[in-house]
N, C-alpha and C positions, 0 to 999 in steps of 0.2 A: 127862133134860139135854142129855147130850151123843148126839145121833144121829149116827148112820152116814151119810158119803158117799152121795149117790144116783150113780146110777153115767149119764149121759146117753147114752142111746142115737145113735149118728152119723147124721145126717139122711142117708141116702145119695141120696136122692132133690134135696135140696135143693145137694146136692156135685156131683152131676152134670150141673144145670141150669150151675151155676157154670162147672164144666169145660166143659162144649161150647159156652156164652158165649163164654170167653176162644177157645178155637178156631176159632170162627165169624170174634170180631174180628180174631184174627191171619191170618184166611184176606183177608179182605177187604181190607186192608192190604198185605199182600203183592203181592194180584192190582193194588192202586192202586200201585204201588210198579213192578209189572213194566211195566204200562202206560203209565207215564210216562216211568219210565228204556229197558225193554231192548224193549217192546211195539210200538218203532216200524219194525220189517218191516228189511230192508235199510238198510244205513249211508247218509246224506245223500249225494246225490252233491258234489264239487267245484265248486265254481263253475266255469262256461264262462269261455272266453275272452270272450267277448262280454256276459258279466254283468260282469268283470272292469274289461275295457274303459269299459261303461259307466259304470260305481262313479269312475273317473277321471276320465273325461269330464263328470263335474256339476260344475260351476262353482263353485269356495271363495267364501262371501258374509261376509267377515269381521265385517261390520255386524251380520249376524244371529246368526252363531255363536258371535263375541266378547259374553260377557254382563257389564256392570259390575255385580259381587257387593255392592260398596260401595264409596264413595269417598267420604273424609273428607280436609276440609280445614282445613289450620293453617299460621299463619304463624311462618317461619324464628325464630331465636335473635334478631335483629334487629327484626323485626316489620314487618318492610317486602315481605318475598319472599311468594307460596303455597308453600306444600308441602301437595302430595295424600298419601295412603295409600289405594292405588287394590287392590283385590281382584278379578280377572278369570278368567272360568270360559269354557273350549273346551268350548261344547256339540257342537262337530263330533268324528263319530267315524271321518271321515276324514284334516281336514288338520290340520296341525300351525301354527302362527302366531307370527312373529318382526317385528321392525321396527314395532311397533304405533302406528301413528298417531292422534292424538288433539287434542281441540280443548275447549277451557277459556272457560268465554263466567263474566260477569262483570258484574251487572245493578244498576241502582240501584233505590228503593224505590219509583219512578214504571215498573219495567218497562224504562226505557231500558238498551242495552247500554254499559256505560262499557269494556269491554274484551271482545274476541274475540282468543284466542291460538291458534297449533296448533304440537305438537313431534312426537316420537318418542321410543318408548322400545324403545331398538336395542337393549339388552343382555337383552332377555326373549325367552324364548323357549317358549310353554305348549302342551304338547303334549293330542294328542287326550282330554277327558274331565277334564282337570287344570284344576284352581287355583290362580292362584301372587297373590302379594303383592308388590307394588313401590311404591317410595317416588319421586314426582316431583317435582322443582323446578322450577317454572312462573315466570311474569313478577309483576312487582311488582303486589303485591296493591294495586288500585286504591280509593283511597279514598270512600267514600259507599255502599261495596257491602254494599247488603239480601241479594241470593241470589247463588250462583254455580252453576254444573252443569260433570260431566266427561262427556264419551260420548268412544266411538271412532269412527275414521270410514275409516280404513282397516287393512292391517297385510299381508304378505309371506305366502302358504300355501304348505306343502310338505305334500306326499301320503305317508302314513304307510304 
């Protein structure tokens, strides 16, 4: 009825292959980490004055560097003035931008321009790689507007 349990003999060959496999995997991972982080030889030299000068001599381009991530237009509580909620990303790695000049366009259903307004976001500074949101109180909202647009036209650059 009851049989005595049969003891299994350890399969030393299988255990040996598993152990060797683990050692090989660890060696490969360790070698890859060494090549990625430590196997570069001598430390990378600092930028030479010529390289630094060329980086600062590159001309800032706020129209290219500043990207409008989102621009949502709504009217103020009176229903007469356009209010923009704008999110701007500075894609530059070198320059911070302030005094951001913008242009808004309001067009009718026939694509005729009803109003173009220019303004400046003076209180906003966006550092390299940073994204910020701001609210802009624009012009009186023209009646008959079918579509509208917000774009950046200029900004003051400061090298970081």
